[in-house]
N, C-alpha and C positions, 0 to 999 in steps of 0.2 A: 378143271383148273386151267387157267390161261398161263401158258409158259412162253409165249412169244407175242410181241406187239403186233405181228402180222395177223394174229387171230382175232384182233379187235377191229370193229368198224369205226374208223376215225371220223365219220360224219355223224355218229351217234353221241348222245350225252351220257356221261357216267357219274356216279356218286363216289364219295369217299369209301363207302362200303364196298363198291366194286374194286376200287383202287387197292384196298387192303388184301384182296384175294389174288391179285396178279403176282405171278412168280417169274418175272423176266428181269434181265440185267439192264435193259435200257433205262435211262433216266427220263422221267416224264413229269409233267405238272398237269393239273386239271384247272382250266380257266373257264369258269361258268359251265362246267360239265364237259367241256371239249378237251381232248388230249392234245398236249403240246409236247413234242419230242424235244429233248435238250441235248445239245452237242456237248461233247467232252470239252472241258475248259482248256484253253491254251496255257503253255508255261507262263506267258506274260500275265494272263488273267490270274493264275494261281499266285504268282509273285506279288501282284498288287493286292490281292485278297489277304495274303499273309501279312504284308506290311501294314495294312489297315487294322487287321485283327490284333497285331502286335501293339500298335500305338493305342488303340481303343481298349484292348484287354487290360493293359496295365492300369488304366484309369478305373476300371470297374472291379479291380481286386478289392475285396473287403467291403464292397458296396452291395446293396440289395438287388440292383439290376444285373442281369446276366447277358453275356454275349454268346451267340450261337452262329455257326457258319455252315454253309451247304456241304453235303446234303442234310437238310433239316426241314421236316415238313411243317408248314404253317397252314392251318385250316381257317379260311376266312368265310364269314357268313354274317348275317344281320344279328348283331348282339342284342338288339332290343327284343328279340324273340326269346322264348325260354330255351334252355339248353337243348340242342338238336341231337338227334341220333345220327350215326355215320351216314345213313341212307339219305339224310336231309342236307348234307353238306356237298356242294358241287365245285368248290374252289380249294385246291391244295397247291401251294407254291413252295418253292425252295429258294428263298432269297439268298444271295451270296453272303450277306451278313445281317443278322437281326439282333436288336437289343430289346429285351423284355424285362419290364420292371414289376409286373404283377405275377408273382409266383404261382398263383392259382390257375394261370393259363397254361402252365407246363404240366404235361402228363407223359406217360411212357411212349406216346406216339409222336410227340413234338409239341407244337404250340397250338392251343385251342383258342383261337381268336387273334386279334391284331397285335403284332409287336408295337412297341412305342416308336422305334426307329428302324428303318430298313435301308440298306445300301445294296445297290445292284451295279455290277460291272458289265459294261456293254461288250458284246462280241459281235462280229458280222452277222451271225445267225439269229441274234436276239434283239436287235435294235428296235424293231417295230413293237415287240412285246414289252420291253422295258420302258420305252418312251411313250407309248400310248396305252396298251392294254393293262399292264401292271400299274402304271401311273393312275389310271381310272379306278382300278380295283383298290389300290391302297388308299386313294382319296375317299372312295365310298365307304371303306371299312375303317376309317378314322385312324390310319397309321399317322402318328403325329408329325413325323419327319421322314423325308425320303431324299436320299442322295443318289445321284446317278454319276458313275465314274466313266469317263471317256478315255480309254487307254491310248487311242491314236492321237488325241489332241492334248493329252496330259492335263486334263482339267476335271474338276468335280462340280456338278450343279447341285444346288441345295434348294429343297422345297419344304416349306413349313405349313402345316394345316392351320388355317384361320377361318372361323365361321364355316367349317365344312368344306372349304376349298383350299387347294394348294396355292401358296404365294411363293413365287420364285424370288429367293433372297440373295442369289449371287452365283457367279461362275468363278471358281477359285483355281489359280494357276500355281505352278511350282515356286513362285516367288512369295506365296502367301501361306497363312495358316487359316484353317476353317474350324469353327466351333459349332457344334450342334446347338440349336436354340434351346433344346431340352437340358443340355448340360454345358452351359457357357464357360465353365471353368476348364473344360477339356479343349485343348488346342491341338488339332491335327496338322502336322507339318506336311504340306502337300508335296514338297520336293522329295521327302522321304518315301512317299507313296509310289512315286514314279522312277525311283533310282534303278 
């Protein structure tokens, strides 16, 4: 049994089956099989996450879509293939916020497949991952909408999937509201997010 991250070879690839056997407290993700250590979120990060969940959560009350927030495992893989075993899954992420409308994707381990909408909040230790690595993963796995929150700049960038590629639809500041393309009747007050 692996009880410490130090017992793992960080240059090796691992599957979700491996991930499930680890018994340590450090938070990690698997990106294409490689371990990515996650730093503890800052108080500002947590405050922004809470404010987003609060605004978005009210909208989804009594609706079929569900909102989940980290830590919550999302297993990504090619959905055109038949259902895979844990040993065949090499990407497990913990998005800050996920909205999932297909209840069949939810199981007792988290989300088995792509959420409809993901929001990631940048921190100094994860900028490269969220801006490039996760952007590419979410695009490849058909996450329909991706928001990136920039706490230092007080802005939110919005990307919407069109024909298999993300289209940048805007940068939203505290003087604006932002609505997901998937749920245009939901208006997120950006000023409230960064208070």
